[in-house]
C-alpha positions in Angstrom: -12.6 8.7 8.0 -11.0 8.5 4.6 -11.3 4.4 3.2 -7.8 2.9 3.3 -6.9 1.4 -0.1 -4.2 -1.6 -0.8 -3.7 -2.1 -4.2 -1.9 -5.2 -5.5 -1.8 -6.7 -9.3 -2.6 -10.2 -8.9 -2.7 -11.2 -12.9 -2.2 -8.9 -15.6 -2.8 -10.5 -19.5 -3.3 -6.9 -21.7 -2.9 -3.5 -20.8 -2.2 -0.8 -22.8 -1.1 2.7 -21.8 -3.6 5.0 -20.2 -1.7 8.0 -18.6 0.1 10.4 -20.7 1.6 13.5 -20.7 -0.7 15.7 -19.0 -3.0 13.2 -19.1 -5.3 14.4 -15.9 -7.9 11.4 -15.6 -7.8 10.8 -19.4 -9.3 7.0 -20.2 -12.7 5.5 -19.1 -13.1 5.5 -15.2 -14.2 2.1 -13.5 -17.4 1.3 -13.4 -18.0 -1.1 -10.7 -21.8 -1.2 -11.8 -21.3 -1.6 -15.4 -20.3 -4.7 -17.7 -17.5 -4.0 -20.2 -15.8 -0.7 -19.3 -12.5 -1.7 -19.5 -12.4 -3.7 -22.9 -8.9 -3.3 -23.4 -7.8 -4.3 -19.9 -7.4 -7.7 -18.6 -6.2 -8.7 -15.0 -7.4 -9.0 -11.5 -6.5 -6.4 -8.5 -6.7 -6.9 -4.7 -8.1 -4.4 -2.9 -7.9 -4.5 1.2 -10.4 -2.0 2.2 -11.1 -0.8 5.3 -14.2 -2.3 7.0 -15.5 -4.2 4.2 -12.9 -6.8 4.1 -11.1 -7.8 0.9 -12.0 -7.4 -2.9 -10.7 -8.8 -6.6 -11.2 -6.1 -9.0 -11.7 -7.7 -12.6 -10.2 -4.8 -14.6 -12.1 -5.9 -17.7 -15.6 -5.8 -16.3 -15.3 -3.3 -13.3 -17.0 -5.8 -11.2 -15.5 -5.7 -7.5 -16.2 -9.3 -5.7 -15.6 -10.3 -2.3 -13.4 -12.8 -1.2 -15.6 -15.7 0.5 -15.4 -15.7 4.1 -14.0 -12.1 4.7 -16.7 -10.4 6.8 -14.5 -8.3 9.2 -17.5 -5.9 9.6 -19.4 -8.7 10.9 -16.7 -10.0 13.3 -18.4 -10.0 16.9 -14.6 -10.3 18.1 -13.1 -7.4 17.1 -14.1 -3.9 19.3 -16.2 -1.4 17.4 -13.3 0.8 17.2 -11.3 -1.4 15.4 -10.1 -0.3 11.9 -8.7 -3.2 9.0 -6.8 -2.6 6.7 -4.8 -6.0 4.6 -2.1 -6.7 1.4 -1.7 -9.9 -0.4 1.5 -11.7 -0.2 3.5 -11.8 -3.0 2.4 -14.4 -5.6 -1.1 -13.6 -4.5 -1.8 -17.2 -2.2 -2.1 -15.4 1.0 -3.1 -12.3 2.5 -2.4 -10.8 5.8 -5.5 -8.6 7.5 -4.1 -5.9 10.1 -6.8 -5.0 13.1 -5.7 -2.0 14.6 -7.6 -1.5 18.1 -8.6 -5.5 17.7 -9.5 -6.6 21.3 -10.5 -3.8 24.2 -8.2 -4.2 27.8 -9.4 -1.6 29.6 -7.9 1.5 30.7 -8.4 2.6 26.9 -5.4 -0.3 25.8 -6.3 -2.3 23.0 -4.4 -5.5 21.7 -3.9 -5.2 18.3 -4.5 -8.5 15.5 -2.3 -9.5 12.8 -4.5 -12.3 10.9 -3.1 -14.5 7.6 -5.6 -15.6 5.3 -5.4 -17.7 2.3 -6.6 -16.6 -1.0 -9.8 -18.2 -0.5 -10.3 -16.2 3.2 -9.6 -18.8 5.2 -7.7 -18.0 8.5 -4.4 -19.9 8.3 -2.2 -18.2 10.8 -3.0 -15.5 13.9 -1.6 -13.8 16.4 -1.7 -10.4 18.7 1.0 -7.6 18.1 1.6 -4.7 20.7 -0.3 -2.1 21.1 -0.6 1.0 18.4 0.1 -1.4 15.4 -0.3 0.6 12.2 -1.3 -1.7 9.1 -0.9 -3.0 6.3 1.1 -5.6 7.4 3.2 -7.2 4.8 4.3 -10.9 4.4 8.2 -11.4 3.2 8.4 -12.9 -0.7 8.9 -16.9 1.1 5.8 -15.6 3.3 8.0 -16.6 6.4 7.5 -13.2 8.0 5.4 -10.6 8.5 6.7 -6.8 8.5 4.5 -4.5 10.6 5.2 -0.5 11.6 4.0 0.4 15.9 4.4 2.4 18.2 5.9 2.0 21.6 2.9 0.5 23.4 3.7 2.5 26.7 3.5 5.6 24.6 2.0 6.9 21.2 4.2 9.3 21.2 7.2 7.6 19.9 8.1 6.9 15.9 6.8 3.9 14.2 9.4 1.3 14.1 9.1 -1.8 11.9 8.6 -4.8 13.5 9.5 -8.2 12.4 7.5 -11.4 13.5 7.4 -15.1 11.9 3.9 -16.0 10.5 3.6 -17.7 14.0 3.8 -14.3 15.5 7.5 -14.9 17.3 9.3 -11.4 17.7 11.9 -11.6 15.4 13.6 -8.0 15.8 12.6 -4.3 14.7 14.2 -1.0 13.2 15.6 1.6 15.2 13.0 3.6 17.2 15.1 6.9 16.0 13.5 6.4 12.0 9.6 7.2 12.0 8.4 5.1 9.8 5.3 5.4 7.5 2.3 2.8 7.8 2.4 2.3 4.2 6.4 3.2 3.8 7.7 0.0 3.5 8.5 -2.7 1.0 10.3 -6.6 1.2 13.3 -6.9 -1.0 13.6 -10.7 -2.6 16.2 -11.5 -0.1 14.0 -10.7 2.5 15.5 -7.7 3.6 13.4 -4.4 4.1 13.7 -1.0 2.3 12.0 1.6 4.1 11.5 5.3 4.3 11.8 7.8 7.4 11.8 11.7 6.9 13.2 12.1 3.3 15.7 8.9 3.4 15.6 5.3 2.3 16.9 2.6 4.2 17.8 -0.9 3.7 18.1 -3.6 6.6 20.3 -6.2 7.4 19.2 -10.0 6.6 18.8 -10.7 10.6 17.1 -7.0 10.7 19.6 -6.2 13.2 20.5 -2.8 11.7 20.2 -0.7 8.6 22.1 1.1 6.0 21.6 4.4 4.4 20.1 3.6 0.8 19.4 7.3 -0.7 18.4 11.3 0.6 15.6 13.1 -1.1 15.7 16.8 -1.2 12.6 19.0 0.5 11.7 19.8 -3.0 11.5 16.9 -4.4 9.0 15.1 -1.2 9.3 12.5 1.1 9.2 9.0 0.0 6.2 6.8 0.9 4.1 4.1 -0.6 7.4 1.6 -1.4 6.9 -1.0 -4.1 9.6 -3.0 -5.2 10.0 -4.7 -8.4 9.0 -8.7 -8.8 12.5 -9.2 -9.9 14.0 -6.9 -6.8 16.2 -4.6 -9.0 13.7 -1.2 -9.2 11.6 0.7 -6.5 8.5 2.2 -7.2 7.5 5.2 -4.6 5.5 8.0 -4.2 7.2 11.4 -3.5 4.6 13.4 -1.2 4.7 16.8 -1.2 1.4 17.7 0.2 -0.6 15.9 2.5 -4.8 16.6 3.1 -6.8 14.6 6.1 -8.6 12.8 2.8 -5.3 12.8 -0.1 -1.5 12.7 -0.6 -0.4 15.0 -2.9 2.4 13.9 -5.2 3.6 12.1 -7.8 4.8 8.3 -8.7 8.9 7.7 -9.2 10.6 4.9 -10.1 14.3 4.5 -9.3 16.7 1.8 -9.9 18.3 -0.2 -6.8 21.8 0.3 -8.1 21.1 3.9 -8.0 21.8 4.5 -11.5 18.4 5.8 -12.8 15.5 7.6 -11.1 12.7 8.8 -13.4 9.0 10.3 -12.5 6.6 7.6 -13.8 3.5 9.7 -14.1 2.2 13.7 -13.6 -1.1 14.9 -14.1 -1.9 18.9 -13.9 -2.6 20.0 -10.5 -6.0 21.2 -9.0 -7.1 24.6 -10.2 -9.4 24.9 -7.4 -8.6 28.5 -5.9 -9.6 26.9 -2.4 -7.0 24.1 -2.3 -3.4 25.5 -0.9 -1.4 23.2 -3.1 -1.3 22.8 -7.1 0.5 19.4 -6.9 -0.8 16.2 -8.1 -2.4 13.1 -6.4 -1.2 10.6 -8.2 -0.1 7.4 -5.7 0.0 3.9 -4.3 1.9 2.4 -7.2 2.0 -1.8 -7.4 3.6 -3.7 -10.0 2.2 -6.5 -12.6 3.4 -10.0 -12.0 6.0 -9.6 -15.1 7.1 -5.9 -13.8 6.3 -4.7 -17.2 3.3 -2.4 -15.5 2.4 -0.2 -12.9 -0.8 0.7 -11.6 -1.4 4.0 -9.9 -4.1 5.8 -8.1 -4.8 9.3 -9.0 -7.1 11.5 -7.1 -8.0 11.3 -3.5 -9.5 8.8 -1.5 -13.2 9.0 -1.1 -14.6 8.8 2.1 -17.8 7.4 0.5 -18.1 3.6 1.8 -21.0 2.7 -0.5 -18.5 0.8 -2.8 -15.4 -1.2 -2.0 -12.9 1.5 -3.5 -14.4 4.7 -2.2 -15.2 7.9 -4.6 -12.9 10.5 -6.2 -9.9 8.4 -7.5 -9.6 6.3 -10.5 -6.6 3.4 -11.0 -4.4 4.0 -13.8 -2.0 1.5 -15.2 1.2 3.2 -17.0 4.6 1.4 -18.5 7.1 0.9 -16.0 10.0 1.4 -18.4 8.5 4.6 -19.2 11.3 7.2 -20.3 9.8 10.7 -19.6 5.6 11.5 -19.5 6.2 15.1 -19.9 
């Protein structure tokens, strides 16, 4: 199974542009075992990796360091079929661990778990969610609410909808069951509304989550929106427009749009795979995340590897590009 990689820039001091027109995988790849590989970079990136807990990646050295106390693979309270993901709160003070198939209850029914950790890894809140929870769960900007995609506990065939809880696990509301939300196709706005993708459409919820309004629709040629990331000021949205999906990779490119719908630009592009054995030439650039000042966006280029020997898997590279780029190609 491919690793789940969720990234968020926690701090960023200085970064130069790494991805240019037709850039491919230009620039040096980060080597987690080598000092000084990215001397032009400074900052930290949170990586919530499946099975191995959460890590902080130092951009200057390329070294991963594990958050103390996060030992998901050693937790005997979790079922052996459990799958993990994690996502940090805005500002980096906390992160949410989502455990799918957390506890086995018999008759092939599992009880999923949502766990909130502080930045040191200590558990500060936890509660059991309904069956068929899909991580990563995300905390609201004020860290008072948690949103996570779920399926109906009776039938896994129903669409995934966003379910909102307080951080103590009290159910608040959920989006309409007619909207199938991908596991990473949503993010919080600064005023605690949610923006989410369903098919080729984008929606914004009301403040009480009792309804949602259509924001925009993409064509089949443009692709389906996924990996939504709202800018720190709440005025822009970065997202992947995916055009082709395999078991280990999502083909598409990252775009940035103003939430007042006045501008829509492609952030990054790289030549497609020329391997005659592949079924698409579409590039693989996705998982956009913003720097705290909103000036930069980190993206992953390349497929997500299945090698679990390092926290980030293999076959992918993190790049950072300016968020206000006018046109790369």
